[in-house]
Structures are given as structure tokens and as C-alpha cells.
N, CA, C, O and the ligand as a Tripos MOL2 file, in Angstrom:
@<TRIPOS>MOLECULE
protein
  293   291    74     0     0
PROTEIN
NO_CHARGES

@<TRIPOS>ATOM
      1 N          75.2540   71.4410  126.7000 N.3       1 MET1
      2 CA         75.6480   72.4090  126.9880 C.3       1 MET1
      3 C          76.7400   72.4490  128.0150 C.2       1 MET1
      4 O          76.3750   71.8730  129.0410 O.2       1 MET1
      5 N          78.1150   72.9960  128.0970 N.am      2 SER2
      6 CA         78.9520   72.9580  129.0780 C.3       2 SER2
      7 C          79.3250   74.4960  129.5480 C.2       2 SER2
      8 O          80.2510   75.1640  129.0880 O.2       2 SER2
      9 N          78.5390   74.8380  130.4090 N.am      3 GLN3
     10 CA         78.8760   76.2550  131.0950 C.3       3 GLN3
     11 C          79.9900   76.3030  132.1130 C.2       3 GLN3
     12 O          80.7800   77.2340  132.2680 O.2       3 GLN3
     13 N          79.9400   75.1170  132.8150 N.am      4 ASN4
     14 CA         80.8990   75.0310  133.7760 C.3       4 ASN4
     15 C          82.3490   74.6390  133.6460 C.2       4 ASN4
     16 O          82.6610   73.5920  133.0780 O.2       4 ASN4
     17 N          83.3030   75.5190  134.1990 N.am      5 ASN5
     18 CA         84.4920   75.6060  133.9000 C.3       5 ASN5
     19 C          85.3560   74.9360  134.8690 C.2       5 ASN5
     20 O          85.6480   75.6260  135.8460 O.2       5 ASN5
     21 N          85.8720   73.6570  134.8230 N.am      6 LEU6
     22 CA         86.4800   72.9860  135.8430 C.3       6 LEU6
     23 C          88.0920   72.9880  135.5850 C.2       6 LEU6
     24 O          88.5610   72.5640  134.5280 O.2       6 LEU6
     25 N          88.7740   73.4220  136.4780 N.am      7 GLN7
     26 CA         90.2200   73.2360  136.5000 C.3       7 GLN7
     27 C          90.6880   72.4480  137.4390 C.2       7 GLN7
     28 O          89.9710   72.2300  138.4150 O.2       7 GLN7
     29 N          91.8790   71.9040  137.3520 N.am      8 VAL8
     30 CA         92.5130   71.0810  138.3130 C.3       8 VAL8
     31 C          93.9470   71.6110  138.6360 C.2       8 VAL8
     32 O          94.7610   71.5410  137.7150 O.2       8 VAL8
     33 N          94.3290   72.1000  139.7560 N.am      9 CYS9
     34 CA         95.5350   72.5720  139.9020 C.3       9 CYS9
     35 C          96.5540   71.3740  139.9700 C.2       9 CYS9
     36 O          96.5550   70.4540  140.7880 O.2       9 CYS9
     37 N          97.2560   71.5530  139.1250 N.am     10 PRO10
     38 CA         98.6350   70.4090  138.9260 C.3      10 PRO10
     39 C          99.3350   70.2350  140.0850 C.2      10 PRO10
     40 O          99.7710   69.1300  140.4070 O.2      10 PRO10
     41 N          99.5120   71.3980  140.8610 N.am     11 ALA11
     42 CA        100.4430   71.4480  141.9890 C.3      11 ALA11
     43 C          99.7970   70.8280  143.4160 C.2      11 ALA11
     44 O         100.2770   70.1200  144.3000 O.2      11 ALA11
     45 N          98.6730   71.3490  143.2390 N.am     12 CYS12
     46 CA         97.8940   70.9960  144.6100 C.3      12 CYS12
     47 C          96.8590   69.7740  144.4840 C.2      12 CYS12
     48 O          96.3840   69.2340  145.4830 O.2      12 CYS12
     49 N          96.5460   69.3780  143.1470 N.am     13 ASN13
     50 CA         95.3630   68.3960  142.9090 C.3      13 ASN13
     51 C          94.2750   68.6660  143.4220 C.2      13 ASN13
     52 O          93.6520   67.7640  143.9810 O.2      13 ASN13
     53 N          93.8190   69.8220  143.3740 N.am     14 VAL14
     54 CA         92.4710   70.4510  143.8390 C.3      14 VAL14
     55 C          91.7150   70.9350  142.8410 C.2      14 VAL14
     56 O          92.2850   71.6690  142.0330 O.2      14 VAL14
     57 N          90.4360   70.6790  142.6790 N.am     15 LYS15
     58 CA         89.6210   71.1190  141.5940 C.3      15 LYS15
     59 C          89.1290   72.5480  141.9110 C.2      15 LYS15
     60 O          88.7500   72.8040  143.0540 O.2      15 LYS15
     61 N          89.1200   73.5160  140.9120 N.am     16 ILE16
     62 CA         88.3510   74.5590  140.9860 C.3      16 ILE16
     63 C          87.2280   74.6830  140.0540 C.2      16 ILE16
     64 O          87.5490   74.5860  138.8690 O.2      16 ILE16
     65 N          85.8990   74.8870  140.3240 N.am     17 LEU17
     66 CA         84.8720   75.0130  139.4840 C.3      17 LEU17
     67 C          84.6020   76.3610  139.6050 C.2      17 LEU17
     68 O          84.5360   76.9760  140.6690 O.2      17 LEU17
     69 N          84.3840   76.9890  138.0460 N.am     18 THR18
     70 CA         84.0110   78.3250  137.9580 C.3      18 THR18
     71 C          82.6370   78.3540  137.5560 C.2      18 THR18
     72 O          82.3570   77.9840  136.4160 O.2      18 THR18
     73 N          81.7230   78.7530  138.3560 N.am     19 LEU19
     74 CA         80.1930   78.7380  137.9910 C.3      19 LEU19
     75 C          79.9960   79.8930  137.0400 C.2      19 LEU19
     76 O          80.6420   80.9400  136.9910 O.2      19 LEU19
     77 N          78.9990   79.5100  136.3080 N.am     20 PRO20
     78 CA         78.5190   80.5400  135.2110 C.3      20 PRO20
     79 C          78.5680   81.9020  135.8280 C.2      20 PRO20
     80 O          79.1350   82.7580  135.1490 O.2      20 PRO20
     81 N          78.0340   82.3020  137.1010 N.am     21 ARG21
     82 CA         78.2440   83.6710  137.4280 C.3      21 ARG21
     83 C          79.3430   84.2220  137.9180 C.2      21 ARG21
     84 O          79.4400   85.3040  138.4970 O.2      21 ARG21
     85 N          80.2370   83.3840  137.6510 N.am     22 GLY22
     86 CA         81.8620   83.9960  137.7760 C.3      22 GLY22
     87 C          82.3050   83.5780  139.2710 C.2      22 GLY22
     88 O          83.3620   84.0320  139.7100 O.2      22 GLY22
     89 N          81.6320   82.8480  139.9380 N.am     23 GLU23
     90 CA         81.8650   82.5970  141.4510 C.3      23 GLU23
     91 C          82.8880   81.1050  141.3080 C.2      23 GLU23
     92 O          82.5860   80.1680  140.5690 O.2      23 GLU23
     93 N          83.9650   81.1410  142.0690 N.am     24 ASP24
     94 CA         84.7770   80.0940  142.1650 C.3      24 ASP24
     95 C          84.4300   79.1390  143.2160 C.2      24 ASP24
     96 O          84.2530   79.6500  144.3220 O.2      24 ASP24
     97 N          84.2730   77.7130  143.1190 N.am     25 LYS25
     98 CA         84.3050   76.9230  144.1550 C.3      25 LYS25
     99 C          85.4930   76.0090  143.9660 C.2      25 LYS25
    100 O          85.9210   75.6200  142.8790 O.2      25 LYS25
    101 N          86.0440   75.6700  145.3390 N.am     26 VAL26
    102 CA         87.2250   74.8090  145.3230 C.3      26 VAL26
    103 C          86.5940   73.3810  145.9280 C.2      26 VAL26
    104 O          85.8720   73.3270  146.9240 O.2      26 VAL26
    105 N          86.9680   72.3620  145.2090 N.am     27 LEU27
    106 CA         86.5170   71.1440  145.6570 C.3      27 LEU27
    107 C          87.4500   70.3220  146.0130 C.2      27 LEU27
    108 O          87.9830   69.6280  145.1470 O.2      27 LEU27
    109 N          87.8120   70.2360  147.2540 N.am     28 PHE28
    110 CA         88.6330   69.2900  148.1240 C.3      28 PHE28
    111 C          88.7160   67.8450  147.7540 C.2      28 PHE28
    112 O          87.6490   67.6990  147.1560 O.2      28 PHE28
    113 N          89.2570   66.8030  147.7380 N.am     29 SER29
    114 CA         88.8310   65.4700  147.7570 C.3      29 SER29
    115 C          87.8030   64.9730  148.8740 C.2      29 SER29
    116 O          86.9340   64.1320  148.6460 O.2      29 SER29
    117 N          87.9710   65.4860  149.8920 N.am     30 VAL30
    118 CA         86.9580   65.3670  151.0280 C.3      30 VAL30
    119 C          86.3870   66.7610  151.7180 C.2      30 VAL30
    120 O          87.0980   67.7660  151.7300 O.2      30 VAL30
    121 N          85.3120   66.7580  152.1830 N.am     31 GLY31
    122 CA         84.8280   67.8560  152.8200 C.3      31 GLY31
    123 C          84.1240   68.7630  151.8860 C.2      31 GLY31
    124 O          84.0670   68.6190  150.6650 O.2      31 GLY31
    125 N          83.5640   69.7640  152.6250 N.am     32 PRO32
    126 CA         82.7000   70.7550  151.6820 C.3      32 PRO32
    127 C          83.6150   71.5950  150.6680 C.2      32 PRO32
    128 O          84.8430   71.6610  150.7090 O.2      32 PRO32
    129 N          82.8030   72.1930  149.7920 N.am     33 ALA33
    130 CA         83.3750   73.0290  148.9770 C.3      33 ALA33
    131 C          83.8380   74.1220  149.5550 C.2      33 ALA33
    132 O          83.1790   74.5390  150.5070 O.2      33 ALA33
    133 N          84.9140   74.7830  149.2060 N.am     34 ALA34
    134 CA         85.5430   75.9910  149.7540 C.3      34 ALA34
    135 C          85.8900   76.9740  148.9370 C.2      34 ALA34
    136 O          85.6810   76.8490  147.7310 O.2      34 ALA34
    137 N          86.4200   78.0040  149.4050 N.am     35 THR35
    138 CA         86.9160   79.1600  148.3400 C.3      35 THR35
    139 C          88.3740   79.3230  148.1810 C.2      35 THR35
    140 O          89.1370   78.7530  148.9600 O.2      35 THR35
    141 N          88.8430   80.1290  147.1370 N.am     36 ARG36
    142 CA         90.2870   80.0520  146.8110 C.3      36 ARG36
    143 C          91.2190   80.6290  147.9670 C.2      36 ARG36
    144 O          92.4030   80.3280  148.1190 O.2      36 ARG36
    145 N          90.5800   81.3960  148.6530 N.am     37 ALA37
    146 CA         91.2910   81.8270  149.8630 C.3      37 ALA37
    147 C          91.6890   80.9030  150.7400 C.2      37 ALA37
    148 O          92.7950   80.8750  151.2800 O.2      37 ALA37
    149 N          90.4410   79.8210  150.9620 N.am     38 MET38
    150 CA         90.7980   78.7090  151.8730 C.3      38 MET38
    151 C          91.7690   77.7870  151.2850 C.2      38 MET38
    152 O          92.5580   77.1800  152.0100 O.2      38 MET38
    153 N          91.7580   77.6310  149.8910 N.am     39 LEU39
    154 CA         92.6200   76.7460  149.1780 C.3      39 LEU39
    155 C          94.0330   77.3050  149.2570 C.2      39 LEU39
    156 O          94.9610   76.4970  149.2990 O.2      39 LEU39
    157 N          94.2780   78.5780  149.2790 N.am     40 TRP40
    158 CA         95.4650   79.1370  149.2220 C.3      40 TRP40
    159 C          96.0730   78.9830  150.8370 C.2      40 TRP40
    160 O          97.2360   78.6830  151.1090 O.2      40 TRP40
    161 N          95.2620   79.1950  151.5710 N.am     41 ALA41
    162 CA         95.7510   79.3080  153.0280 C.3      41 ALA41
    163 C          96.2220   77.9240  153.4990 C.2      41 ALA41
    164 O          97.2090   77.7670  154.2180 O.2      41 ALA41
    165 N          95.3040   76.7590  152.9610 N.am     42 ARG42
    166 CA         95.7010   75.3700  153.2720 C.3      42 ARG42
    167 C          96.6330   74.8240  152.6490 C.2      42 ARG42
    168 O          97.4960   74.1720  153.2360 O.2      42 ARG42
    169 N          96.6160   75.0120  151.2460 N.am     43 VAL43
    170 CA         97.3880   74.0520  150.4650 C.3      43 VAL43
    171 C          98.3350   75.0150  149.7880 C.2      43 VAL43
    172 O          99.4710   75.0100  150.2620 O.2      43 VAL43
    173 N          98.1320   75.7650  148.8720 N.am     44 CYS44
    174 CA         99.0760   76.4800  147.9510 C.3      44 CYS44
    175 C         100.1210   77.2000  148.5770 C.2      44 CYS44
    176 O         101.2540   77.1950  148.0940 O.2      44 CYS44
    177 N          99.8450   77.8110  149.5960 N.am     45 GLN45
    178 CA        101.1600   78.5650  150.1110 C.3      45 GLN45
    179 C         102.1290   77.6810  150.6550 C.2      45 GLN45
    180 O         103.3040   78.0330  150.7560 O.2      45 GLN45
    181 N         101.7170   76.5250  151.0260 N.am     46 TYR46
    182 CA        102.7780   75.5760  151.2930 C.3      46 TYR46
    183 C         103.3990   74.7200  150.0470 C.2      46 TYR46
    184 O         104.5860   74.4050  149.9570 O.2      46 TYR46
    185 N         102.5280   74.4510  149.2470 N.am     47 ALA47
    186 CA        103.0960   73.7200  148.1550 C.3      47 ALA47
    187 C         104.0360   74.4030  147.3790 C.2      47 ALA47
    188 O         105.0740   73.8150  147.0770 O.2      47 ALA47
    189 N         103.8050   75.7550  146.9430 N.am     48 GLN48
    190 CA        104.9110   76.4750  146.1210 C.3      48 GLN48
    191 C         105.4150   75.6540  145.2270 C.2      48 GLN48
    192 O         106.6340   75.4920  145.1920 O.2      48 GLN48
    193 N         104.6890   75.0800  144.4670 N.am     49 LYS49
    194 CA        105.1480   74.4320  143.1780 C.3      49 LYS49
    195 C         104.9020   74.9710  141.8790 C.2      49 LYS49
    196 O         103.8540   75.6030  141.7520 O.2      49 LYS49
    197 N         105.6130   74.8580  140.9400 N.am     50 PRO50
    198 CA        105.3310   75.7190  139.7160 C.3      50 PRO50
    199 C         103.9500   74.9620  139.0280 C.2      50 PRO50
    200 O         103.7610   73.7460  139.0450 O.2      50 PRO50
    201 N         103.1460   75.8550  138.4940 N.am     51 GLY51
    202 CA        101.8790   75.2430  137.7420 C.3      51 GLY51
    203 C         100.7130   75.5870  138.7980 C.2      51 GLY51
    204 O          99.5630   75.3590  138.4230 O.2      51 GLY51
    205 N         100.8700   76.0060  139.8200 N.am     52 CYS52
    206 CA         99.7740   76.1690  140.6770 C.3      52 CYS52
    207 C          98.8410   77.2810  139.9510 C.2      52 CYS52
    208 O          99.2950   78.3000  139.4310 O.2      52 CYS52
    209 N          97.7270   76.9940  139.9860 N.am     53 ILE53
    210 CA         96.7020   77.7290  139.2730 C.3      53 ILE53
    211 C          96.0550   78.6870  140.3960 C.2      53 ILE53
    212 O          95.1700   79.4690  140.0510 O.2      53 ILE53
    213 N          96.4340   78.6430  141.5720 N.am     54 ASN54
    214 CA         95.7860   79.4450  142.5360 C.3      54 ASN54
    215 C          96.7380   80.4260  143.3700 C.2      54 ASN54
    216 O          96.8590   80.4580  144.5940 O.2      54 ASN54
    217 N          97.4620   81.3120  142.2990 N.am     55 LYS55
    218 CA         98.4620   82.2720  142.7840 C.3      55 LYS55
    219 C          98.0400   83.5580  142.5230 C.2      55 LYS55
    220 O          98.8940   84.4010  142.7950 O.2      55 LYS55
    221 N          96.8050   84.0640  142.0010 N.am     56 ASN56
    222 CA         96.4430   85.0920  141.7070 C.3      56 ASN56
    223 C          95.9660   85.8500  142.7600 C.2      56 ASN56
    224 O          94.8090   85.5890  143.0890 O.2      56 ASN56
    225 N          96.6340   86.8630  143.4860 N.am     57 LYS57
    226 CA         95.9300   87.4530  144.7490 C.3      57 LYS57
    227 C          94.4420   88.0750  144.2170 C.2      57 LYS57
    228 O          93.5450   88.0230  145.0590 O.2      57 LYS57
    229 N          94.1600   88.5500  143.1390 N.am     58 ASP58
    230 CA         93.0850   89.1910  142.8290 C.3      58 ASP58
    231 C          91.6850   88.3160  142.7490 C.2      58 ASP58
    232 O          90.5360   88.7040  142.9640 O.2      58 ASP58
    233 N          92.1870   86.9340  142.3460 N.am     59 ALA59
    234 CA         91.2790   85.9560  142.3710 C.3      59 ALA59
    235 C          91.1590   85.2290  143.7300 C.2      59 ALA59
    236 O          90.1830   84.5360  144.0150 O.2      59 ALA59
    237 N          92.1410   85.4170  144.4940 N.am     60 ILE60
    238 CA         92.1000   84.5580  145.9480 C.3      60 ILE60
    239 C          91.2390   85.5620  146.8890 C.2      60 ILE60
    240 O          90.4720   85.0870  147.7260 O.2      60 ILE60
    241 N          91.3770   86.8620  146.7380 N.am     61 GLY61
    242 CA         90.7860   87.8740  147.5370 C.3      61 GLY61
    243 C          91.3990   87.8120  148.7730 C.2      61 GLY61
    244 O          92.5340   87.3610  148.9300 O.2      61 GLY61
    245 N          90.6160   88.2960  149.7670 N.am     62 GLU62
    246 CA         91.0780   88.5500  151.1740 C.3      62 GLU62
    247 C          91.0790   87.2500  151.7310 C.2      62 GLU62
    248 O          90.1560   86.4840  151.4560 O.2      62 GLU62
    249 N          91.9600   86.9220  152.4460 N.am     63 ILE63
    250 CA         92.0800   85.6420  153.2960 C.3      63 ILE63
    251 C          91.7560   85.8310  154.7110 C.2      63 ILE63
    252 O          92.4690   86.6010  155.3540 O.2      63 ILE63
    253 N          90.7310   85.2070  155.3140 N.am     64 LYS64
    254 CA         90.4640   85.6820  156.5430 C.3      64 LYS64
    255 C          91.2250   84.5960  157.5800 C.2      64 LYS64
    256 O          91.7350   83.5970  157.0720 O.2      64 LYS64
    257 N          91.3050   84.8080  159.1220 N.am     65 PRO65
    258 CA         91.9630   84.0120  159.6830 C.3      65 PRO65
    259 C          91.2370   82.8140  159.7220 C.2      65 PRO65
    260 O          91.9340   81.7990  159.7090 O.2      65 PRO65
    261 N          89.8680   82.6390  159.7720 N.am     66 SER66
    262 CA         89.1910   81.3950  159.6550 C.3      66 SER66
    263 C          89.3300   80.5640  158.4190 C.2      66 SER66
    264 O          88.7830   79.4690  158.2850 O.2      66 SER66
    265 N          90.1390   81.1770  157.4620 N.am     67 ASP67
    266 CA         90.5300   80.1970  156.2450 C.3      67 ASP67
    267 C          91.5570   79.1270  156.3410 C.2      67 ASP67
    268 O          91.7310   78.1140  155.6640 O.2      67 ASP67
    269 N          92.2300   79.6510  157.4220 N.am     68 TYR68
    270 CA         93.6170   78.7660  157.5810 C.3      68 TYR68
    271 C          93.2770   77.3810  157.9510 C.2      68 TYR68
    272 O          93.9270   76.5700  157.2930 O.2      68 TYR68
    273 N          92.4030   76.8170  158.8600 N.am     69 TYR69
    274 CA         91.9510   75.7530  159.0830 C.3      69 TYR69
    275 C          90.6400   75.6640  159.6410 C.2      69 TYR69
    276 O          90.0210   76.6280  160.0920 O.2      69 TYR69
    277 N          90.2130   74.4330  159.5990 N.am     70 GLU70
    278 CA         88.8540   74.0180  160.0480 C.3      70 GLU70
    279 C          88.5350   73.1220  161.0070 C.2      70 GLU70
    280 O          88.5160   71.9120  160.7840 O.2      70 GLU70
    281 N          88.1970   73.7690  162.4100 N.am     71 PRO71
    282 CA         88.0340   72.8750  163.3970 C.3      71 PRO71
    283 C          87.5970   71.5450  163.1850 C.2      71 PRO71
    284 O          86.6520   71.4630  162.4010 O.2      71 PRO71
    285 N          88.0310   70.4400  163.6760 N.am     72 GLY72
    286 CA         87.4800   69.1780  163.4680 C.3      72 GLY72
    287 C          88.0390   68.2750  162.3080 C.2      72 GLY72
    288 O          87.7190   67.0990  162.1360 O.2      72 GLY72
    289 N          88.8530   68.9400  161.5950 N.am     73 ILE73
    290 CA         89.3650   68.2090  160.4990 C.3      73 ILE73
    291 C          90.9630   68.1350  160.5690 C.2      73 ILE73
    292 O          91.5920   67.5370  159.6960 O.2      73 ILE73
    293 ZN         97.5730   75.3850  143.8860 Zn       74 ZN74
@<TRIPOS>BOND
     1     1     2 1
     2     2     3 1
     3     3     4 2
     4     3     5 am
     5     5     6 1
     6     6     7 1
     7     7     8 2
     8     7     9 am
     9     9    10 1
    10    10    11 1
    11    11    12 2
    12    11    13 am
    13    13    14 1
    14    14    15 1
    15    15    16 2
    16    15    17 am
    17    17    18 1
    18    18    19 1
    19    19    20 2
    20    19    21 am
    21    21    22 1
    22    22    23 1
    23    23    24 2
    24    23    25 am
    25    25    26 1
    26    26    27 1
    27    27    28 2
    28    27    29 am
    29    29    30 1
    30    30    31 1
    31    31    32 2
    32    31    33 am
    33    33    34 1
    34    34    35 1
    35    35    36 2
    36    35    37 am
    37    37    38 1
    38    38    39 1
    39    39    40 2
    40    39    41 am
    41    41    42 1
    42    42    43 1
    43    43    44 2
    44    43    45 am
    45    45    46 1
    46    46    47 1
    47    47    48 2
    48    47    49 am
    49    49    50 1
    50    50    51 1
    51    51    52 2
    52    51    53 am
    53    53    54 1
    54    54    55 1
    55    55    56 2
    56    55    57 am
    57    57    58 1
    58    58    59 1
    59    59    60 2
    60    59    61 am
    61    61    62 1
    62    62    63 1
    63    63    64 2
    64    63    65 am
    65    65    66 1
    66    66    67 1
    67    67    68 2
    68    67    69 am
    69    69    70 1
    70    70    71 1
    71    71    72 2
    72    71    73 am
    73    73    74 1
    74    74    75 1
    75    75    76 2
    76    75    77 am
    77    77    78 1
    78    78    79 1
    79    79    80 2
    80    79    81 am
    81    81    82 1
    82    82    83 1
    83    83    84 2
    84    83    85 am
    85    85    86 1
    86    86    87 1
    87    87    88 2
    88    87    89 am
    89    89    90 1
    90    90    91 1
    91    91    92 2
    92    91    93 am
    93    93    94 1
    94    94    95 1
    95    95    96 2
    96    95    97 am
    97    97    98 1
    98    98    99 1
    99    99   100 2
   100    99   101 am
   101   101   102 1
   102   102   103 1
   103   103   104 2
   104   103   105 am
   105   105   106 1
   106   106   107 1
   107   107   108 2
   108   107   109 am
   109   109   110 1
   110   110   111 1
   111   111   112 2
   112   111   113 am
   113   113   114 1
   114   114   115 1
   115   115   116 2
   116   115   117 am
   117   117   118 1
   118   118   119 1
   119   119   120 2
   120   119   121 am
   121   121   122 1
   122   122   123 1
   123   123   124 2
   124   123   125 am
   125   125   126 1
   126   126   127 1
   127   127   128 2
   128   127   129 am
   129   129   130 1
   130   130   131 1
   131   131   132 2
   132   131   133 am
   133   133   134 1
   134   134   135 1
   135   135   136 2
   136   135   137 am
   137   137   138 1
   138   138   139 1
   139   139   140 2
   140   139   141 am
   141   141   142 1
   142   142   143 1
   143   143   144 2
   144   143   145 am
   145   145   146 1
   146   146   147 1
   147   147   148 2
   148   147   149 am
   149   149   150 1
   150   150   151 1
   151   151   152 2
   152   151   153 am
   153   153   154 1
   154   154   155 1
   155   155   156 2
   156   155   157 am
   157   157   158 1
   158   158   159 1
   159   159   160 2
   160   159   161 am
   161   161   162 1
   162   162   163 1
   163   163   164 2
   164   163   165 am
   165   165   166 1
   166   166   167 1
   167   167   168 2
   168   167   169 am
   169   169   170 1
   170   170   171 1
   171   171   172 2
   172   171   173 am
   173   173   174 1
   174   174   175 1
   175   175   176 2
   176   175   177 am
   177   177   178 1
   178   178   179 1
   179   179   180 2
   180   179   181 am
   181   181   182 1
   182   182   183 1
   183   183   184 2
   184   183   185 am
   185   185   186 1
   186   186   187 1
   187   187   188 2
   188   187   189 am
   189   189   190 1
   190   190   191 1
   191   191   192 2
   192   191   193 am
   193   193   194 1
   194   194   195 1
   195   195   196 2
   196   195   197 am
   197   197   198 1
   198   198   199 1
   199   199   200 2
   200   199   201 am
   201   201   202 1
   202   202   203 1
   203   203   204 2
   204   203   205 am
   205   205   206 1
   206   206   207 1
   207   207   208 2
   208   207   209 am
   209   209   210 1
   210   210   211 1
   211   211   212 2
   212   211   213 am
   213   213   214 1
   214   214   215 1
   215   215   216 2
   216   215   217 am
   217   217   218 1
   218   218   219 1
   219   219   220 2
   220   219   221 am
   221   221   222 1
   222   222   223 1
   223   223   224 2
   224   223   225 am
   225   225   226 1
   226   226   227 1
   227   227   228 2
   228   227   229 am
   229   229   230 1
   230   230   231 1
   231   231   232 2
   232   231   233 am
   233   233   234 1
   234   234   235 1
   235   235   236 2
   236   235   237 am
   237   237   238 1
   238   238   239 1
   239   239   240 2
   240   239   241 am
   241   241   242 1
   242   242   243 1
   243   243   244 2
   244   243   245 am
   245   245   246 1
   246   246   247 1
   247   247   248 2
   248   247   249 am
   249   249   250 1
   250   250   251 1
   251   251   252 2
   252   251   253 am
   253   253   254 1
   254   254   255 1
   255   255   256 2
   256   255   257 am
   257   257   258 1
   258   258   259 1
   259   259   260 2
   260   259   261 am
   261   261   262 1
   262   262   263 1
   263   263   264 2
   264   263   265 am
   265   265   266 1
   266   266   267 1
   267   267   268 2
   268   267   269 am
   269   269   270 1
   270   270   271 1
   271   271   272 2
   272   271   273 am
   273   273   274 1
   274   274   275 1
   275   275   276 2
   276   275   277 am
   277   277   278 1
   278   278   279 1
   279   279   280 2
   280   279   281 am
   281   281   282 1
   282   282   283 1
   283   283   284 2
   284   283   285 am
   285   285   286 1
   286   286   287 1
   287   287   288 2
   288   287   289 am
   289   289   290 1
   290   290   291 1
   291   291   292 2
@<TRIPOS>SUBSTRUCTURE
     1 MET1         2 RESIDUE 1 A MET
     2 SER2         6 RESIDUE 1 A SER
     3 GLN3        10 RESIDUE 1 A GLN
     4 ASN4        14 RESIDUE 1 A ASN
     5 ASN5        18 RESIDUE 1 A ASN
     6 LEU6        22 RESIDUE 1 A LEU
     7 GLN7        26 RESIDUE 1 A GLN
     8 VAL8        30 RESIDUE 1 A VAL
     9 CYS9        34 RESIDUE 1 A CYS
    10 PRO10       38 RESIDUE 1 A PRO
    11 ALA11       42 RESIDUE 1 A ALA
    12 CYS12       46 RESIDUE 1 A CYS
    13 ASN13       50 RESIDUE 1 A ASN
    14 VAL14       54 RESIDUE 1 A VAL
    15 LYS15       58 RESIDUE 1 A LYS
    16 ILE16       62 RESIDUE 1 A ILE
    17 LEU17       66 RESIDUE 1 A LEU
    18 THR18       70 RESIDUE 1 A THR
    19 LEU19       74 RESIDUE 1 A LEU
    20 PRO20       78 RESIDUE 1 A PRO
    21 ARG21       82 RESIDUE 1 A ARG
    22 GLY22       86 RESIDUE 1 A GLY
    23 GLU23       90 RESIDUE 1 A GLU
    24 ASP24       94 RESIDUE 1 A ASP
    25 LYS25       98 RESIDUE 1 A LYS
    26 VAL26      102 RESIDUE 1 A VAL
    27 LEU27      106 RESIDUE 1 A LEU
    28 PHE28      110 RESIDUE 1 A PHE
    29 SER29      114 RESIDUE 1 A SER
    30 VAL30      118 RESIDUE 1 A VAL
    31 GLY31      122 RESIDUE 1 A GLY
    32 PRO32      126 RESIDUE 1 A PRO
    33 ALA33      130 RESIDUE 1 A ALA
    34 ALA34      134 RESIDUE 1 A ALA
    35 THR35      138 RESIDUE 1 A THR
    36 ARG36      142 RESIDUE 1 A ARG
    37 ALA37      146 RESIDUE 1 A ALA
    38 MET38      150 RESIDUE 1 A MET
    39 LEU39      154 RESIDUE 1 A LEU
    40 TRP40      158 RESIDUE 1 A TRP
    41 ALA41      162 RESIDUE 1 A ALA
    42 ARG42      166 RESIDUE 1 A ARG
    43 VAL43      170 RESIDUE 1 A VAL
    44 CYS44      174 RESIDUE 1 A CYS
    45 GLN45      178 RESIDUE 1 A GLN
    46 TYR46      182 RESIDUE 1 A TYR
    47 ALA47      186 RESIDUE 1 A ALA
    48 GLN48      190 RESIDUE 1 A GLN
    49 LYS49      194 RESIDUE 1 A LYS
    50 PRO50      198 RESIDUE 1 A PRO
    51 GLY51      202 RESIDUE 1 A GLY
    52 CYS52      206 RESIDUE 1 A CYS
    53 ILE53      210 RESIDUE 1 A ILE
    54 ASN54      214 RESIDUE 1 A ASN
    55 LYS55      218 RESIDUE 1 A LYS
    56 ASN56      222 RESIDUE 1 A ASN
    57 LYS57      226 RESIDUE 1 A LYS
    58 ASP58      230 RESIDUE 1 A ASP
    59 ALA59      234 RESIDUE 1 A ALA
    60 ILE60      238 RESIDUE 1 A ILE
    61 GLY61      242 RESIDUE 1 A GLY
    62 GLU62      246 RESIDUE 1 A GLU
    63 ILE63      250 RESIDUE 1 A ILE
    64 LYS64      254 RESIDUE 1 A LYS
    65 PRO65      258 RESIDUE 1 A PRO
    66 SER66      262 RESIDUE 1 A SER
    67 ASP67      266 RESIDUE 1 A ASP
    68 TYR68      270 RESIDUE 1 A TYR
    69 TYR69      274 RESIDUE 1 A TYR
    70 GLU70      278 RESIDUE 1 A GLU
    71 PRO71      282 RESIDUE 1 A PRO
    72 GLY72      286 RESIDUE 1 A GLY
    73 ILE73      290 RESIDUE 1 A ILE
    74 ZN74       293 GROUP 0 **** ****
């Protein structure tokens, strides 16, 4: 059974895993899982490449100031 839906953003090379309950987890190549808001704040807004799958404001949701960077990384 394959309930998990894994997408890779071709622009940012980041994996987005949609869990069966509809929650999205962003998997960076290193570090803990993050949210779409974090991904947008840290990568997608700078990448600005066609094909980015993390441009939907409804899916991204509210971006908090703490989403922009992670102290220590
Ligand atoms: Zn992207």
C-alpha cells in the first residue's frame, strides 16, 4: 500500500511528503523535517525558478518570522 505522496521540487531539490492525514512534511537533505512555510522562506522565495511546487500560498500558509532561519545552521 502506498498512501504516502512524495513530491520533489525540481527547482529546489527538496522533498515534500504529504501524509495520509493531509499534513505536509518538508524533507531537507540535512536537518529535521520542516514545513512548507519554512521551505518557502528559506529556499523557494530565492530560487524563483519555474517548476517550483511550493508556490501555492494556500498550501504554504502563514509564514512566521522564525521560519526564515534556524539558529545554529
Ligand atoms: Zn521550490
